C-alpha positions as CSV (number, residue, x, y, z in Angstrom):
1,M,56.8,82.7,-75.9
2,L,56.7,80.7,-78.7
3,M,54.2,78.6,-76.9
4,R,51.9,81.8,-76.3
5,L,52.1,82.6,-80.0
6,A,50.7,79.5,-81.1
7,V,48.1,79.2,-79.0
8,T,47.0,82.6,-79.9
9,L,47.2,81.7,-83.7
10,A,45.3,78.4,-83.1
11,M,42.7,80.2,-81.5
12,A,42.4,82.8,-84.2
13,A,42.4,79.9,-86.9
14,G,39.9,78.2,-85.1
15,P,37.0,80.2,-86.0
16,V,37.7,80.0,-89.6
17,W,38.8,76.3,-89.1
18,A,35.2,75.3,-87.7
19,Q,33.2,77.1,-90.3
20,E,34.9,75.2,-92.8
21,T,35.3,71.6,-92.3
22,G,34.3,71.5,-88.2
23,A,30.4,71.0,-88.8
24,G,30.1,69.0,-91.8
25,E,33.0,66.5,-90.5
26,G,32.0,66.8,-87.0
27,R,28.5,65.6,-88.0
28,D,29.6,62.5,-90.4
29,L,31.6,61.6,-87.3
30,F,28.1,61.9,-85.8
31,L,26.8,59.5,-87.6
32,Y,28.9,57.0,-87.7
33,F,29.7,56.9,-84.2
34,C,27.0,58.1,-82.0
35,A,23.7,58.3,-84.1
36,E,22.6,54.8,-83.5
37,C,22.3,55.6,-79.7
38,H,21.7,59.1,-79.6
39,G,20.0,59.0,-83.1
40,K,20.3,61.0,-86.4
41,D,18.8,64.4,-84.9
42,A,21.1,64.0,-81.7
43,A,17.8,63.6,-79.5
44,S,18.2,60.4,-78.3
45,Q,15.8,58.7,-80.7
46,G,18.6,56.6,-81.7
47,P,17.7,52.6,-82.6
48,M,19.7,51.2,-80.0
49,A,18.0,53.8,-77.4
50,E,14.6,51.5,-77.0
51,M,17.5,48.8,-75.9
52,M,18.8,50.4,-73.2
53,A,18.1,50.5,-70.0
54,L,19.1,54.0,-68.9
55,Q,18.1,56.4,-71.9
56,P,21.1,58.3,-73.8
57,P,20.6,62.2,-73.3
58,D,19.6,64.4,-75.7
59,L,22.6,66.1,-77.6
60,T,20.3,69.2,-78.7
61,R,20.0,70.5,-75.0
62,L,23.7,70.1,-73.6
63,A,23.3,73.9,-73.6
64,A,20.4,74.2,-72.1
65,R,21.0,71.8,-69.1
66,N,24.2,73.9,-68.6
67,N,22.7,77.4,-67.7
68,G,23.1,78.2,-72.0
69,A,26.6,77.4,-72.2
70,F,27.8,74.5,-73.6
71,P,30.1,72.7,-71.9
72,V,32.9,72.3,-74.5
73,E,35.3,70.8,-71.7
74,A,32.8,68.2,-70.2
75,V,31.8,67.0,-73.7
76,A,35.3,66.6,-75.0
77,K,36.3,64.3,-71.9
78,Q,33.2,62.6,-71.8
79,I,33.7,61.6,-75.8
80,D,37.1,60.5,-75.5
81,G,37.2,58.5,-72.0
82,R,39.0,60.7,-69.4
83,Q,35.3,61.5,-68.1
84,P,33.1,58.5,-67.1
85,V,29.3,59.2,-68.2
86,A,27.7,57.4,-64.8
87,A,24.4,58.7,-65.8
88,H,23.5,57.0,-68.4
89,G,25.4,53.4,-67.7
90,D,28.5,52.6,-70.1
91,M,29.6,54.9,-73.3
92,P,31.8,53.7,-75.4
93,V,35.2,55.4,-75.5
94,F,35.3,56.5,-79.1
95,G,38.5,58.7,-78.1
96,P,40.9,56.4,-79.8
97,S,39.2,56.8,-82.5
98,L,39.0,60.6,-82.8
99,D,43.1,60.7,-81.7
100,E,45.0,61.8,-84.9
101,D,48.1,64.1,-85.4
102,Q,46.0,67.6,-86.1
103,Y,45.1,69.5,-83.1
104,V,42.8,72.2,-82.6
105,A,42.1,74.8,-80.3
106,L,38.7,75.0,-78.9
107,A,37.3,77.9,-76.6
108,L,36.7,77.6,-73.4
109,P,34.1,79.4,-71.6
110,N,36.4,80.9,-69.4
111,G,38.8,82.0,-73.2
112,Q,40.7,79.0,-72.2
113,P,42.0,77.3,-75.2
114,M,41.4,73.4,-75.1
115,M,43.8,71.9,-77.6
116,V,42.2,68.5,-79.0
117,P,42.5,65.9,-81.8
118,Q,41.1,68.0,-85.3
119,A,38.2,64.9,-85.3
120,L,36.9,65.2,-81.7
121,G,37.1,69.3,-81.8
122,S,34.7,68.7,-85.3
123,L,32.0,66.6,-83.8
124,I,32.4,68.9,-80.9
125,T,31.8,71.7,-83.3
126,Y,29.2,69.6,-84.6
127,L,26.9,69.2,-81.3
128,Q,27.4,72.9,-80.6
129,S,25.6,73.9,-84.1
130,V,22.7,71.8,-82.9
131,Q,22.0,73.3,-79.4
132,H,18.2,74.0,-78.9
133,G,17.3,76.0,-75.8
134,G,20.8,77.4,-75.5
135,T,23.7,78.8,-77.5
136,G,26.2,76.7,-78.4
137,S,28.7,79.5,-78.9
138,E,29.3,79.9,-75.1
């Protein structure tokens, strides 16, 4: 019962957190950890991309490539290393760098919460905000 209440409260606070700190902090994290390969605009134009045998994906089209729904769980698992990214070769695992004591709830497409470290949640919120050709909020 208490766990259900805690998850419900976390989900209720999630949108406020996402609006206030998520995308801004997430953009800073993206520029620090991801832009070298994925570009400052997340569209695969980073300076390291030209040196890679397989190009990093355009992260602004994740929702479009997933029938219009942003793949929250898959993105979280790829960033933190729980799901290998075989499509473009080895991707550095930044999960340990994004791990912290504070966790937030992200809503999965089925409405269920997914608890992630706050920094990872911020990064995912930012990626949702830059989607083209699909909705980042689904």
